[in-house]
N, C-alpha and C positions, 0 to 999 in steps of 0.2 A: 514548570507551569506553562501551559499554552500561552502564547503571546496575545491571544484574542480576548482575554478577560482578566479581571481581578476578582478576588473574593471579598465580600463583606459578610459579616456573621454576627450572631448574637445568641446568647443562651439566657434562659429565664427560668426561675423556679419560685414557687409559692406553696405554702402548706395548705392553701384553700381553707376549708372549714373544719379540717381535721385538727386534732390536738397536737399532733407531731408530724414531722416530715420524714417520709420513707422513700421519696423519689431522690434520685441523683442524676445530674446532667453534666456533661463536659464537652468542650471542643478542644482537642489537643492538636497543637502544631508539632510536626516532627522535629526532634531535637537537632537533626543534622541536615535535613532536606527541605528547602523552601518549597512551598506550594503543596506539601503533603499534609493532609489534615484528617483527623478522625473525630466524627461527631457521635455521641453516644448518650442514650437515655436508659435508665434502669428504674423500674417501679417495684419497690420492695414490698413484701407482704409477710405478716407474721408477728404482730404485736409491736410495741414501741421499739424494743431492742432487736427483735428478729428481722423485721423488714429493713431496718436501717443497716444492720450488719450485712444483709444480703446485697443491698444495692452498693454499699461501700466496697464489698468484695469484687463486684463487677467492675467498678471504677479502677481499683488497684490492679486487677488482672489486665484490664485494657491498657493501662499506662505501661505496665511491665512489657507486655507483648509489642506494643507500638514503639516503645523505645528501642527494641531489638530489631524491628522490622526494617528491611533494606528494600526500598521501592524498586531499585534497578534489577534485583535478582530474585527477591522472594515472591512467593505465590500469595496474592492478596486474599482470595477466597479461603485458602488453607489457613491463613492467619486468623481470619474472622471465625472460622469453624473452631479453631483451637481456642479462641476467646470464649465461645459458648461452652465448650467442653470443660475447660479449666475452671471457669467461673462456677459451673454446675458442681464440680467436685469440691471446690473450696467451700461453697455455701453448704453443701451437705455436711462437711466437716465441722462447720460452725454451729450446726444444729444442737450439738451436745451441750453447749453453754448458753443457748438462747432461750428466751422466755417461751416462745412458741416455735413451731417449725418454720424456719426462714425460707422464703422463696423470692424470686425476682423475675421480672421480664427483662428483656434486653433488645434494644434496637440500635444498630450502629451502622454508619456509612463511612467509607474510606475513599477519599479523593486522592488520586496519585498526581504527581507533577505533570504528567502528560495529558491530564484531563479525563482519564477513564475513572470510573467510579464503581465500587462494589459495596453491597450491603448485606447484612444478615439480621434476622430477628427471631425471637422466640417469645411466645405470650401475646399480649394484646397492646403493647406499645407499638406505635406505627412509624413508618417512614413514607413520606410522600415525595414524588418528583413532579415538579411543575415546569412548564415552559410558558412564560408570561402568566396568564391566568388559567391556562388549560392544564388539567391533571393528566400527566403521561402514564403514571403508574403509582400504586400504593401497595403496601404489604397487606396480606390477608391474615386476620387475627387467628391465633390458635385458641379459639373459644367455642363454647357450646352453640351460641347463637350463629356464629359463622358457619358451623356445620349445617344448621337449619337453612341458612341462606343458600349455601352450596347445593342443598337438596331441593331448593325451590319451594320450601315449606313456608318461609316468611320472606319479606322484602328487607332491603337494607334499612329502610325507615322504621320498619317494625322491630328490627334487631336492636336499634338504638334505644328503644323504650321497653324492651322485653324485660320481664321480672328477673330473668336469669342471665342478664347480659354480662355479669361479672364472673361467671364460671369459666375458668380456663381449662382447656384440654391438655395443656402442657406448658411448662416454664422451667426455670432454673431451680434446683434444689429439691425436686420431687424424687420419688423412688425410681420412676422410669426415666429413661434417657430423654432429654428435652427435644422437642421438635425444632427444626431450624430450616428456614428458607433463605437461600441466597439469590442475589440478583446482580446482573452486570449491565452497566451503561458504558458502551464503548467510548463515547466522546461527549462530554458535557459541552454546552454551548452558551454563549452570552444570552441572558434572558432566562436561564434555568435557575430554579430554586429547589433546594433539598430541605426537608423538615423532618426531624425525628421528635416524637412527643409521646407522653403518657396518655392514658385514656381520660385523665382529668381534663385534658385539653380537647382532644379530637371529638369526644362525646358530644360536645356542644356546637359543632360546626359541620355543615355540609361541605363536600369537596368544592362546590362552586363558591361558597363563602370564603373558604380558606384561600382559594386561588385569587379571589378579588383582593383580599387583604394583603397577601404576599406580593402581588403584582403592583399594588398601589403604594405600599409603605416600605421604608427601609427595614432591614432585619430588626434593628433595635425597636423601631416604632411598631412593627408587626408583633414582636414579642410582647411588648407592653399592652397593646390593644387586645391581643388574643387572651392574655391572662385576665385582664380586667373584664372583658366581655364574658368569658367562661364563668368567672366568679358571679357576675350579675345573673347569668342564666341559670346558675345552680341554686339560686334562691336560698342560700344558707346551708345547702347540703352538698357542697362540692368536695371532691377528692383533692389530694395533692396534685399540683400542676407542674410539669417541667417540659421544656422544649429547647431545641437547638435549631436555628435557621441559618442556612448558608446560601447566599445569593451570588450568582455569577454576573458581573456587570462588564460591559464593554470597556476596553481600555481607552485612554485618551480623554476622559472626563476632565481631568486636571493633571498638571505635571507633577512628577515626584511622588505619586501615590505608592504606598506599600502594597505588596502582593496580597496581604491579608489585613483587613481592618476588623477588629473584634471588640464587641461590647458584651459585658456580663451584667445581668440584671438579677438581683436577688430582692424580690419584693416581700416584705414581712407582713404577716396578717394575723 
């Protein structure tokens, strides 16, 4: 890990106003290499058993591949693409025993010990990269309304309230190969924050609001605040919520700090 910063992180998950939880979220620390972490969110779809089976398969596949990953020699984008492809195949195989056809989104970011970062996503779970309160980049959803935004037919604000905002153009477990976009950040810096979240979270916040929250609060405080605020704004009609926040803080705040400080929040509702 670069000597310029340390990581603080938090994950949060809540079933929102749904009867059951289909999201899954994890922040994995590499079993052998300090400072190497994988943050991942999966939003399952397909009935009580189908959606949860799909997101579970994403998490199991991610853990298996990350355990085998060797940061010094392995190709990070290739590993992330393999994660999408293998999870897609496994989810299709589980469809035989599921209530409904299981699908899942996937949004994952990998931070290497040297401070470079790679991410991949498919579907409409998002990854945001902030520096301070300024958004540097976010993923573009594989969704119907995003295609309308891309064509200039509707605005980002109109997309958020569009009647067909939940229609995906692709994800894991479908007949077609899943779309996947990768992104590379050559060097993370102190003051950077990475967030992966399901649409149950990002749907209720503008990029400016997210940046303000992430810049002002610790990862744990931000996680709790965003879940609480999203639930309030959903007015009893909210989806499952899941997010993982990783913040890069300058070293030297206090002596003897660990390279990764991690909080896990599971709010029941």
